[in-house]
OpenMM code with the backbone's topology and positions (N, CA, C; nanometers):
from openmm import Vec3, app, unit

residues = "UNK UNK UNK UNK UNK UNK UNK UNK UNK UNK UNK UNK UNK UNK UNK UNK UNK UNK UNK UNK UNK UNK UNK UNK UNK UNK UNK UNK UNK UNK UNK UNK UNK UNK UNK UNK UNK UNK UNK UNK UNK UNK UNK UNK UNK UNK UNK UNK UNK UNK UNK UNK UNK UNK UNK UNK UNK UNK UNK UNK UNK UNK UNK UNK UNK UNK UNK UNK UNK UNK UNK UNK UNK UNK UNK UNK UNK UNK UNK UNK UNK UNK UNK UNK UNK UNK UNK UNK UNK UNK UNK UNK UNK UNK UNK".split()
positions = [
    Vec3(-0.0870, 0.7761, 0.3029),
    Vec3(-0.1705, 0.7313, 0.1928),
    Vec3(-0.3001, 0.6683, 0.2449),
    Vec3(-0.2890, 0.5974, 0.3564),
    Vec3(-0.4086, 0.5349, 0.4137),
    Vec3(-0.5080, 0.6419, 0.4555),
    Vec3(-0.4605, 0.7441, 0.5244),
    Vec3(-0.5512, 0.8513, 0.5671),
    Vec3(-0.6132, 0.9230, 0.4476),
    Vec3(-0.5351, 0.9435, 0.3424),
    Vec3(-0.5878, 1.0094, 0.2232),
    Vec3(-0.6973, 0.9243, 0.1583),
    Vec3(-0.6732, 0.7945, 0.1450),
    Vec3(-0.7764, 0.7101, 0.0834),
    Vec3(-0.9010, 0.7048, 0.1699),
    Vec3(-0.8844, 0.7070, 0.3017),
    Vec3(-1.0016, 0.7084, 0.3901),
    Vec3(-1.0829, 0.8357, 0.3712),
    Vec3(-1.0143, 0.9473, 0.3541),
    Vec3(-1.0828, 1.0744, 0.3291),
    Vec3(-1.1593, 1.0700, 0.1980),
    Vec3(-1.0954, 1.0181, 0.0939),
    Vec3(-1.1609, 1.0099, -0.0369),
    Vec3(-1.2783, 0.9119, -0.0333),
    Vec3(-1.2631, 0.8027, 0.0389),
    Vec3(-1.3728, 0.7048, 0.0488),
    Vec3(-1.4957, 0.7657, 0.1158),
    Vec3(-1.4746, 0.8513, 0.2148),
    Vec3(-1.5868, 0.9173, 0.2821),
    Vec3(-1.6596, 1.0131, 0.1882),
    Vec3(-1.5846, 1.0744, 0.0975),
    Vec3(-1.6436, 1.1716, 0.0057),
    Vec3(-1.7060, 1.1074, -0.1169),
    Vec3(-1.6660, 0.9845, -0.1487),
    Vec3(-1.7114, 0.9185, -0.2720),
    Vec3(-1.8436, 0.8457, -0.2499),
    Vec3(-1.9113, 0.8210, -0.3615),
    Vec3(-2.0289, 0.7333, -0.3605),
    Vec3(-2.0130, 0.6352, -0.4767),
    Vec3(-2.1093, 0.5491, -0.4960),
    Vec3(-2.0950, 0.4452, -0.5981),
    Vec3(-2.0868, 0.4998, -0.7407),
    Vec3(-2.1266, 0.6246, -0.7605),
    Vec3(-2.1189, 0.6840, -0.8933),
    Vec3(-1.9946, 0.7694, -0.9158),
    Vec3(-1.9143, 0.7847, -0.8134),
    Vec3(-1.7950, 0.8692, -0.8219),
    Vec3(-1.6912, 0.8080, -0.9149),
    Vec3(-1.6359, 0.8898, -1.0006),
    Vec3(-1.5250, 0.8501, -1.0878),
    Vec3(-1.3985, 0.9121, -1.0294),
    Vec3(-1.2977, 0.8306, -1.0076),
    Vec3(-1.1731, 0.8762, -0.9483),
    Vec3(-1.0650, 0.8711, -1.0551),
    Vec3(-0.9979, 0.9832, -1.0744),
    Vec3(-0.8915, 0.9918, -1.1734),
    Vec3(-0.7590, 0.9919, -1.0964),
    Vec3(-0.6954, 0.8744, -1.0885),
    Vec3(-0.5711, 0.8656, -1.0114),
    Vec3(-0.4528, 0.9225, -1.0888),
    Vec3(-0.3435, 0.9415, -1.0196),
    Vec3(-0.2218, 0.9884, -1.0847),
    Vec3(-0.1623, 0.8832, -1.1769),
    Vec3(-0.1940, 0.7561, -1.1500),
    Vec3(-0.1448, 0.6442, -1.2313),
    Vec3(-0.2601, 0.5480, -1.2534),
    Vec3(-0.2662, 0.4909, -1.3701),
    Vec3(-0.3667, 0.3898, -1.3979),
    Vec3(-0.4964, 0.4467, -1.4518),
    Vec3(-0.5919, 0.3577, -1.4772),
    Vec3(-0.7195, 0.3986, -1.5365),
    Vec3(-0.8121, 0.4662, -1.4359),
    Vec3(-0.9156, 0.5286, -1.4885),
    Vec3(-1.0194, 0.5868, -1.4039),
    Vec3(-1.0725, 0.4775, -1.3117),
    Vec3(-1.0936, 0.5122, -1.1861),
    Vec3(-1.1311, 0.4136, -1.0857),
    Vec3(-1.2677, 0.4465, -1.0245),
    Vec3(-1.3201, 0.3494, -0.9532),
    Vec3(-1.4464, 0.3647, -0.8812),
    Vec3(-1.4184, 0.3633, -0.7312),
    Vec3(-1.5221, 0.3880, -0.6545),
    Vec3(-1.5089, 0.3799, -0.5093),
    Vec3(-1.4650, 0.2393, -0.4683),
    Vec3(-1.5167, 0.1377, -0.5344),
    Vec3(-1.4782, -0.0003, -0.5037),
    Vec3(-1.3296, -0.0231, -0.5312),
    Vec3(-1.2782, 0.0332, -0.6399),
    Vec3(-1.1348, 0.0222, -0.6695),
    Vec3(-1.0517, 0.0906, -0.5616),
    Vec3(-1.0977, 0.2082, -0.5187),
    Vec3(-1.0271, 0.2811, -0.4145),
    Vec3(-1.0299, 0.2033, -0.2830),
    Vec3(-1.1415, 0.1401, -0.2528),
    Vec3(-1.1510, 0.0587, -0.1316),
    Vec3(-1.0509, -0.0566, -0.1370),
    Vec3(-1.0396, -0.1190, -0.2525),
    Vec3(-0.9448, -0.2291, -0.2689),
    Vec3(-0.8000, -0.1807, -0.2494),
    Vec3(-0.7686, -0.0639, -0.3031),
    Vec3(-0.6361, -0.0056, -0.2856),
    Vec3(-0.6104, 0.0251, -0.1383),
    Vec3(-0.7080, 0.0845, -0.0732),
    Vec3(-0.6978, 0.1146, 0.0695),
    Vec3(-0.6715, -0.0127, 0.1497),
    Vec3(-0.7459, -0.1161, 0.1202),
    Vec3(-0.7300, -0.2421, 0.1927),
    Vec3(-0.5900, -0.3003, 0.1728),
    Vec3(-0.5350, -0.2873, 0.0527),
    Vec3(-0.3989, -0.3333, 0.0266),
    Vec3(-0.2998, -0.2536, 0.1098),
    Vec3(-0.3187, -0.1220, 0.1172),
    Vec3(-0.2289, -0.0390, 0.1972),
    Vec3(-0.2317, -0.0784, 0.3442),
    Vec3(-0.3509, -0.1038, 0.3965),
    Vec3(-0.3653, -0.1444, 0.5371),
    Vec3(-0.2971, -0.2789, 0.5606),
    Vec3(-0.3168, -0.3720, 0.4688),
    Vec3(-0.2527, -0.5037, 0.4804),
    Vec3(-0.1011, -0.4887, 0.4793),
    Vec3(-0.0499, -0.4083, 0.3862),
    Vec3(0.0949, -0.3867, 0.3771),
    Vec3(0.1462, -0.3242, 0.5061),
    Vec3(0.0795, -0.2226, 0.5549),
    Vec3(0.1215, -0.1572, 0.6791),
    Vec3(0.1256, -0.2568, 0.7945),
    Vec3(0.0205, -0.3345, 0.8102),
    Vec3(0.0112, -0.4272, 0.9229),
    Vec3(0.1195, -0.5341, 0.9175),
    Vec3(0.1448, -0.5877, 0.7995),
    Vec3(0.2473, -0.6917, 0.7865),
    Vec3(0.3871, -0.6376, 0.8150),
    Vec3(0.4169, -0.5213, 0.7607),
    Vec3(0.5506, -0.4647, 0.7783),
    Vec3(0.5685, -0.4152, 0.9217),
    Vec3(0.4653, -0.3587, 0.9808),
    Vec3(0.4746, -0.3108, 1.1194),
    Vec3(0.5048, -0.4260, 1.2143),
    Vec3(0.4459, -0.5395, 1.1905),
    Vec3(0.4720, -0.6562, 1.2748),
    Vec3(0.6205, -0.6922, 1.2724),
    Vec3(0.6803, -0.6901, 1.1552),
    Vec3(0.8231, -0.7204, 1.1421),
    Vec3(0.9093, -0.6085, 1.2009),
    Vec3(0.8707, -0.4848, 1.1764),
    Vec3(0.9426, -0.3702, 1.2311),
    Vec3(0.9417, -0.3752, 1.3834),
    Vec3(0.8245, -0.3996, 1.4405),
    Vec3(0.8114, -0.4060, 1.5863),
    Vec3(0.8889, -0.5231, 1.6461),
    Vec3(0.9126, -0.6262, 1.5665),
    Vec3(0.9917, -0.7411, 1.6114),
    Vec3(1.1418, -0.7136, 1.6013),
    Vec3(1.1784, -0.5937, 1.5554),
    Vec3(1.3186, -0.5551, 1.5494),
    Vec3(1.3903, -0.5944, 1.4217),
    Vec3(1.3149, -0.6330, 1.3185),
    Vec3(1.3778, -0.6722, 1.1916),
    Vec3(1.4343, -0.5494, 1.1205),
    Vec3(1.5510, -0.5665, 1.0620),
    Vec3(1.6122, -0.4583, 0.9844),
    Vec3(1.5418, -0.4478, 0.8485),
    Vec3(1.5709, -0.3380, 0.7806),
    Vec3(1.5143, -0.3202, 0.6466),
    Vec3(1.5543, -0.4359, 0.5559),
    Vec3(1.6797, -0.4760, 0.5619),
    Vec3(1.7267, -0.5863, 0.4776),
    Vec3(1.6574, -0.7176, 0.5127),
    Vec3(1.6331, -0.7413, 0.6407),
    Vec3(1.5627, -0.8631, 0.6818),
    Vec3(1.4185, -0.8626, 0.6319),
    Vec3(1.3561, -0.7467, 0.6368),
    Vec3(1.2179, -0.7356, 0.5878),
    Vec3(1.2141, -0.7563, 0.4371),
    Vec3(1.3092, -0.6964, 0.3664),
    Vec3(1.3155, -0.7169, 0.2209),
    Vec3(1.3353, -0.8646, 0.1884),
    Vec3(1.4212, -0.9320, 0.2634),
    Vec3(1.4458, -1.0742, 0.2397),
    Vec3(1.3230, -1.1592, 0.2702),
    Vec3(1.2464, -1.1200, 0.3722),
    Vec3(1.1250, -1.1948, 0.4092),
    Vec3(1.0145, -1.1770, 0.3061),
    Vec3(1.0173, -1.0647, 0.2357),
    Vec3(0.9196, -1.0337, 0.1293),
    Vec3(0.7752, -1.0562, 0.1740),
    Vec3(0.7324, -0.9849, 0.2794),
    Vec3(0.5985, -1.0069, 0.3331),
    Vec3(0.4840, -0.9615, 0.2423),
    Vec3(0.5166, -0.8956, 0.1338),
    Vec3(0.4124, -0.8475, 0.0416),
    Vec3(0.4131, -0.9232, -0.0902),
    Vec3(0.4809, -1.0370, -0.0959),
    Vec3(0.4951, -1.1122, -0.2211),
    Vec3(0.3612, -1.1399, -0.2870),
    Vec3(0.2620, -1.1802, -0.2086),
    Vec3(0.1314, -1.2110, -0.2672),
    Vec3(0.0615, -1.0865, -0.3210),
    Vec3(0.0893, -0.9714, -0.2618),
    Vec3(0.0277, -0.8465, -0.3094),
    Vec3(0.0934, -0.7981, -0.4380),
    Vec3(0.2210, -0.8313, -0.4557),
    Vec3(0.2946, -0.7839, -0.5731),
    Vec3(0.2367, -0.8369, -0.7039),
    Vec3(0.1729, -0.9517, -0.6990),
    Vec3(0.1133, -1.0074, -0.8204),
    Vec3(0.0178, -0.9083, -0.8849),
    Vec3(-0.0593, -0.8397, -0.8030),
    Vec3(-0.1561, -0.7433, -0.8556),
    Vec3(-0.1033, -0.5999, -0.8544),
    Vec3(-0.0324, -0.5631, -0.7492),
    Vec3(-0.0052, -0.4224, -0.7261),
    Vec3(0.1308, -0.3733, -0.7725),
    Vec3(0.2262, -0.4618, -0.7950),
    Vec3(0.3605, -0.4167, -0.8345),
    Vec3(0.3674, -0.3910, -0.9848),
    Vec3(0.4537, -0.3001, -1.0232),
    Vec3(0.4740, -0.2677, -1.1644),
    Vec3(0.5255, -0.3913, -1.2376),
    Vec3(0.5061, -0.4087, -1.3662),
    Vec3(0.4541, -0.3070, -1.4573),
    Vec3(0.3015, -0.3009, -1.4638),
    Vec3(0.2307, -0.4037, -1.4195),
    Vec3(0.0851, -0.4002, -1.4310),
    Vec3(0.0211, -0.3177, -1.3202),
    Vec3(0.0896, -0.3031, -1.2085),
    Vec3(0.0339, -0.2321, -1.0946),
    Vec3(0.0883, -0.0920, -1.0810),
    Vec3(0.0766, -0.0392, -0.9611),
    Vec3(0.1148, 0.1004, -0.9396),
    Vec3(0.2318, 0.1163, -0.8440),
    Vec3(0.2821, 0.0057, -0.7904),
    Vec3(0.3961, 0.0161, -0.7002),
    Vec3(0.5109, -0.0677, -0.7521),
    Vec3(0.6306, -0.0339, -0.7080),
    Vec3(0.7468, -0.1178, -0.7324),
    Vec3(0.7641, -0.2008, -0.6075),
    Vec3(0.7537, -0.3313, -0.6176),
    Vec3(0.7560, -0.4194, -0.5021),
    Vec3(0.8593, -0.3829, -0.3970),
    Vec3(0.9907, -0.3949, -0.4250),
    Vec3(1.0915, -0.3634, -0.3235),
    Vec3(1.0902, -0.2165, -0.2803),
    Vec3(1.0683, -0.1272, -0.3732),
    Vec3(1.0662, 0.0153, -0.3403),
    Vec3(0.9480, 0.0473, -0.2481),
    Vec3(0.8321, -0.0080, -0.2788),
    Vec3(0.7139, 0.0131, -0.1946),
    Vec3(0.7385, -0.0446, -0.0558),
    Vec3(0.7958, -0.1640, -0.0494),
    Vec3(0.8251, -0.2277, 0.0786),
    Vec3(0.9207, -0.1413, 0.1608),
    Vec3(1.0228, -0.0869, 0.0970),
    Vec3(1.1155, 0.0038, 0.1678),
    Vec3(1.0418, 0.1272, 0.2209),
    Vec3(0.9544, 0.1831, 0.1399),
    Vec3(0.8794, 0.3016, 0.1832),
    Vec3(0.7930, 0.2708, 0.3041),
    Vec3(0.7255, 0.1566, 0.3023),
    Vec3(0.6414, 0.1201, 0.4165),
    Vec3(0.7290, 0.1019, 0.5401),
    Vec3(0.8379, 0.0270, 0.5266),
    Vec3(0.9283, 0.0029, 0.6401),
    Vec3(0.9791, 0.1359, 0.6972),
    Vec3(1.0274, 0.2212, 0.6094),
    Vec3(1.0860, 0.3475, 0.6555),
    Vec3(0.9835, 0.4445, 0.7106),
    Vec3(0.8570, 0.4263, 0.6776),
    Vec3(0.7540, 0.5124, 0.7373),
    Vec3(0.7456, 0.4900, 0.8873),
    Vec3(0.7778, 0.3699, 0.9337),
    Vec3(0.7786, 0.3427, 1.0784),
    Vec3(0.9049, 0.3984, 1.1429),
    Vec3(1.0165, 0.3830, 1.0764),
    Vec3(1.1431, 0.4311, 1.1311),
    Vec3(1.1385, 0.5835, 1.1450),
    Vec3(1.0759, 0.6497, 1.0513),
    Vec3(1.0701, 0.7955, 1.0527),
    Vec3(0.9709, 0.8519, 1.1540),
    Vec3(0.8867, 0.7654, 1.2102),
    Vec3(0.7874, 0.8123, 1.3076),
    Vec3(0.8167, 0.7642, 1.4486),
    Vec3(0.9312, 0.7062, 1.4706),
    Vec3(0.9666, 0.6582, 1.6052),
    Vec3(1.0814, 0.7398, 1.6612),
] * unit.nanometer
topology = app.Topology()
chain = topology.addChain("A")
for resn in residues:
    res = topology.addResidue(resn, chain)
    for name in ("N", "CA", "C"):
        topology.addAtom(name, app.Element.getBySymbol(name[0]), res)
C-alpha cells in the first residue's frame, strides 16, 4: 500500500481528485496524510516485530492506538485490530 500511494503521489498534483475505494473524494494532501499514516504504522510495528514480539504481544501493546482515533472504522477506513494484524503479518510473510 505504501508503494502504491507513493506512485499515486508522484502522478498527482494539487488539482487531482482521487476517488478511493472507501470514503469521500480525496485530494493529493489527503493521500499524503494516508501515506504518512501507513509509514508510521509500518515503522512502529516493524520495531516490535524485529524485537521478536508475537502477534498477540503486538496486539496487546496496541502501538497504533493514537492512529485509530482517525483511521479506524466506523469513521475511518481501517479496522484497528485487523489492520494491525495485517501490518504485523506483512513482515512475517516477507522473512
